[in-house]
Structures are given as C-alpha cells and as structure tokens.
Steps between C-alpha positions, in 0.01 A plus 500: 500500500454866428264743669178535312503149360207276573579286801317268732380638831692295757342657810459275800126525464523298181760256626327418831135514414234418759162353422212729592394454860152358550251740656438470873196276555190687616383470861280207592227465762433226754193468720498407868161348582383559857204422722451797735618773262467577130756331276825686447631553148878530519697650213841344442784652301540336161850369563764559764824331612386523863200273435237771560311387189339203678239475774656216695304241696650622827338843449160338446545288812612808692188690395279211611679477834461871577132491404453203734702662780431875471626568851860471379444816292220694670624824662859390440784636287594267216808498275528287187847443355540394138132563446473435124130559432441577868213255558567407868555863599182613325305228680649620830376852420149370432508317833548825691877550525594833650784541249627288212831572328549308174860485381689354209823564313525875427413487134221717363316219320471301824398785729257647246337158473457475878338843502268398216386190688433700814291754307306235310421271793469715812243754611620860543506451877706182470738672259566765765654225714729365227837626378733359234878534503803376315737313730807277471517231766762549766533876442405781736132507593462869590242570228300190588493591868390856420184355346384372839228688688635708786348269759676198348841645423697215658434260214260266319289235670491273194756455221386305195748287305311331217705258292837668553721242668584316176737796444777343707759776460260748662418312821733712713373824348137400555562412864687824555206700363255306713709555810516875437129540425318269742375661818576374847210359694352738755282444804202650316516251214239230451652212695388247239663676202873558524679721247609258229653439162258279311658292224306311234712321244525230237793279410522612138814289454439189710862391475593824681232475770758471776658826389155666516475383860838652583301820544336363812824359635663841456204668669527267796877518526586856401189684613402271789148479363233262616396282207134412522352283228151612402393238249645213308220456247458231240559680176183369332285652774685827538234728359195319628255664738650280770844660472526553875401141582835349406714367782739756647873441489635362823823701521508753786815677611550702817455871432822694553430835341231729381379332186321183413562358154210291371512287189276307265557314175314690230482228239 
C-alpha cells in the first residue's frame, strides 16, 4: 500500500466502538408526610451507585420517630452519616437541634443535593444550625468535629445511621466513625437521654439478614457498646400513627462504655 492511496481508517475508535451512554436520569422528589410539621419534599439524585436515589423506608420511620420523640434532638448536636436525601437530619433540625451535620460520600452531586434539601425545607434560622460535608466512613473526623459549637466540642450527642448496615464491608468503618464522633456522657447531661448511635434499618436481602446484624455484634464486642432495642414493629403497622405503641425489644446489655446503640427494623 502506497502513501496517498485510499485506505480504511483502522483507528481503535472504529474497532472498539461504544454505544452512546444514556443520559443521567433527572432528580426525583419524595414527600414525607408529617403531623406536627409541614410535609418535607426531599429531592433525590436521579441515579447513583451508592443508593442515594431512593428515600428508603428506614428514613421515613426515622423522621416519624424523631417527631414523636423531639427530646432526642432538641438542644443536642446531631451527626448523620450516609445521609442520602438527609431526611432524618432535617427533621432533627426542625425539632430544635443545636447543630446538625449531614454527611455523605464526598461527591459534588450528593453534597449539592443535601444543601438543596436544607435550603428548600428549612427556615433561615434552622439552616444556620445545619452544615453539609463530604465524608468517607472510617477516615479522620477533624472537619466534622470542627463543625461543632464551641460549647459542645467533645462530640455529638446523637449519630444517625439510616439504612446503612446492609453495607456489610463497611461495618468496621462505620463503628470507627461513630466511636470518634460520639461525645462522652457528662454530669450535666439529661440523665434520661444518653449519647447514642441510633440505627434504623431494613433487611433488603432477607437471606443476608444475619450479616446485617453482625453490625450490632461488632458494636457490642469491639466497641463494648450497650445494645438497647427500641422497637420491633410489625412491618404492616410501621408508619401508622401508633408507631411508638409497638412492643419494645427485650434485649438489654450491661453498659460498658460511653455509647448506647439503639436499633429498630425499618421495614
């Protein structure tokens, strides 16, 4: 073949062609209906490999629980890990939290969405008490701790884990972050409300339910946490007005350290 002759273009772009990628789905909205407060309209990213494009049942149950028990948030510092749309943390802010830090994987689309939901659903005064941050579980928490008010610099009173424990490979990282961020109980604290990690979850893969529950076994064994069951609701009645009327779990374990880990099946 001589230069200048017509020849086929054998570039790799022609040999290994890719079909055009579909456009990213647009954001969607989900509504959390409430009794004591206006409904919250939560924007969710259109699609994401970290499952932030759904408003999971556990988040709705969490919101209902905080509304029914506002003392767990009022005048307290609250951290939400893996916040997704941020619903439980926003509800904590509306129930008078002193500070709420909403975190998720440090990707702009996720953090921008959390900021949008805070702006759209909270009053200016409530927004002043809320901060969003990107954070990878198990990593240093310096930036998170710097968000605390000066009079609460030792840590958070409440850490929210909403539908995270199905991610089995991250159990250790989650517990490490909780251990670094949760405050120790002081003599001035409300005696009825210990600093705690509050966990609402669903068994998304029922055949792996026991692996979900490894989280609590690790917390008890590695972190010496007290495991206190809040509710064991019947799934059909989970979102009824009588949410808090379900029988409490019977398991109580002697407290050994500073934090109480409380759990509920989110349906």
